[in-house]
C-alpha positions as CSV (number, residue, x, y, z in Angstrom):
1,M,-26.7,4.4,-31.6
2,K,-23.3,6.0,-31.3
3,K,-24.3,7.9,-28.2
4,I,-25.5,4.7,-26.4
5,L,-22.3,2.9,-27.3
6,L,-20.1,5.8,-26.2
7,F,-22.1,6.0,-22.9
8,A,-21.6,2.3,-22.3
9,V,-17.8,2.5,-22.9
10,A,-17.5,5.6,-20.7
11,L,-19.5,3.9,-17.9
12,A,-17.4,0.7,-18.1
13,F,-14.1,2.7,-18.0
14,S,-15.2,4.8,-15.0
15,L,-16.2,1.6,-13.1
16,T,-13.0,-0.1,-13.7
17,S,-10.8,2.9,-12.8
18,N,-12.7,3.4,-9.5
19,A,-12.4,-0.3,-8.6
20,Q,-8.6,-0.3,-8.6
21,E,-7.1,-0.5,-5.1
22,K,-5.4,2.6,-3.8
23,K,-2.2,2.4,-1.8
24,S,-2.4,3.4,1.8
25,K,-0.9,6.6,3.0
26,T,1.3,4.8,5.5
27,Y,3.4,1.7,5.8
28,K,5.1,-0.2,8.6
29,Q,8.8,-0.1,9.1
30,H,10.6,-2.5,11.5
31,K,13.8,-1.7,13.3
32,S,16.0,-4.0,15.4
33,A,16.8,-2.7,18.9
34,E,19.9,-4.9,19.1
35,T,21.7,-3.9,15.9
36,G,19.9,-0.6,15.1
37,R,19.3,-1.6,11.5
38,Y,16.0,-1.9,9.6
39,V,14.8,-5.4,9.2
40,T,12.3,-7.2,7.1
41,K,8.8,-8.2,8.4
42,K,9.9,-11.8,8.5
43,E,12.9,-11.0,10.8
44,A,10.6,-8.8,13.0
45,K,8.2,-11.7,13.5
46,E,11.1,-14.1,14.4
47,K,12.3,-11.8,17.2
48,P,9.3,-9.6,18.3
49,S,10.9,-8.8,21.7
50,T,13.9,-7.0,20.1
51,T,12.2,-5.2,17.3
52,Y,9.8,-2.3,17.1
53,S,7.6,-1.1,14.3
54,T,6.6,2.4,13.3
55,N,4.2,3.8,10.8
56,R,5.8,5.9,8.1
57,K,4.2,8.2,5.6
58,R,4.6,7.4,1.9
59,S,6.3,10.0,-0.2
60,K,4.1,11.7,-2.9
61,N,6.0,10.2,-5.8
C-alpha cells in the first residue's frame, strides 16, 4: 500500500515540475535611434520608425 501511494505522489510531483514554463534563452531589447537610450516596449511601439530591437541572451543567474 505504501509503495502505491509513494509512486502516485512521485508521479504527481514529476508531472507538475515538468509542466512549469521555462524562460526563453533570449529576450528583446529596444533602443531609440534618436536619443540612444533603451526604451520600453510601449515606447518602441509608439515610434517604430525611430527604434530598433535586438535579441539579447539571458545571463545564467
